[in-house]
C-alpha angles and dihedrals in degrees: 000000000000114000100178113106135126108285143156109277102177133008122190132180117161113248122234088259090057094055136119094043108204122226116281093013130125133224111207110178118194120252088247091056093055097040091249103136124115132206117251093257095048134092127194140202125195111222103175144348133226123205126189102196125221114257128177117199091335093311121116120245117207115259089164101179141011119193129185115232116208120192089338095311121114116225099204092123087069107018121035114158128198112231097187112114099237094048099030110158099185109036125176109287094238092055099052113113112243090357093275097153120181112233134182091231146311114295124222092022129131095205104102093209092055101037097063093133116145108262132205139164106198114025147338134207140148139250118214126197126201113219129249099256112032125044120219115246100158128071118260128192130222122185130180119203130193147103134303120201134193109233091244091055098056100090092049095043090053098047098254096345109256125124104223112237144196102054140150143220118230127199100198093180092061097024095238129139133188118197119220107205117193135128117262112269123223108229110232140124093275096051097039097106092046091064123095109292092027125117096228099057121144115226130311089055119198121198138162115257128211125155141159130204133196117210099246089184130049119246118253098254090233103088091261123156106270116201128206091215126155096204092061097042095258094129134028101243144007093259088063094050113128097178114096123191104181135177123201092286097062132058141171123199106203112208102160137032129180143169127199141164114273098237144003094258086068096042125146097001094041094106086072111171094354108134112170142010132186146110134297112201125176089346096307126112121233125238092027123222136192088269136016091255092053095048122103128042121304105247103165124137093266098046117018106176091185100047118150139158124038118028108174111211122199117203112225099230138118118273092035116250115222114253113283119227105246121165139210120217121233102281118255114233117240088237122010121241124229121214108194131145090355144068120275132168146163114264126203124183134191123219095256096254105089133348122267100246121243118271095014101107133049122202123200133200130190131181144091127312120211123194120186099176129082 
């Protein structure tokens, strides 16, 4: 009998004793508390998360960060999800506009660049951080979904049971390719954590990547390139850093890019004087425009091409129905960008009239992280 099917892997709602959650504090429930324990002969992979954010009287509370914890190890270096309503990166599946759900990878797949799901063999849970300005008083809800396999089922579930290496990543927009050389890996209970998304991988390591960043500094008010860079104080912590200075042993394949207001008080005008957002890689702007000023994506308040997070929807009925919380996933780029052996970073620009104030916008990146060093 086949046991592998999409199922709920972990389910967390803070208890009354865990609320309120003070600013800058974590909640780290045990795997037992969230139903995240496996039997000894089972292996699991996390495919996607769902977060129902805390809201009080229509006002966002600050679930700043949600991190998946696999076999006791936090994955925030690779996956760090915003849990605030306006910049929600993993909304409930039934509230995602057009069904464009963000996932960590494709389960039951032998392509190592598709099967980047988060893998574990003992247990899974989450860690949830309250932000620095607003405490959490209302319950929130975090769910992890994925597959669980009996050890004997793995070869069948994975179509013969071999992860297909070597492989490569191709940036067709910039005509760049990075080869990922590794021997093919048999898929079984003993090798499970050495597969992409597992904590015991040999180099090159392949992991899913998802990150948000608040602008800790205001823009210059003169259409200058504003960086969300940890080293220069542009973001609060290293896990929000969107400046990547890589040699030939590190790479990031950027598949999604988004920009949203920081909270509901600012929505929908919270983008303020923001004008454009995009990437600068090896000195070039992406997407390119006829001039430097016209490069990057338009992301102003009237036409945000990279909008994600909260998308209030009002039903046209009588009597009027209050706005429904519908969400937009972090937009997928038409063609992904590869940062490898070069410097690449997210660029935001204001419209040249007034600065975009600090802590009013939240950028998001999704993709694949490659590490070729020990």
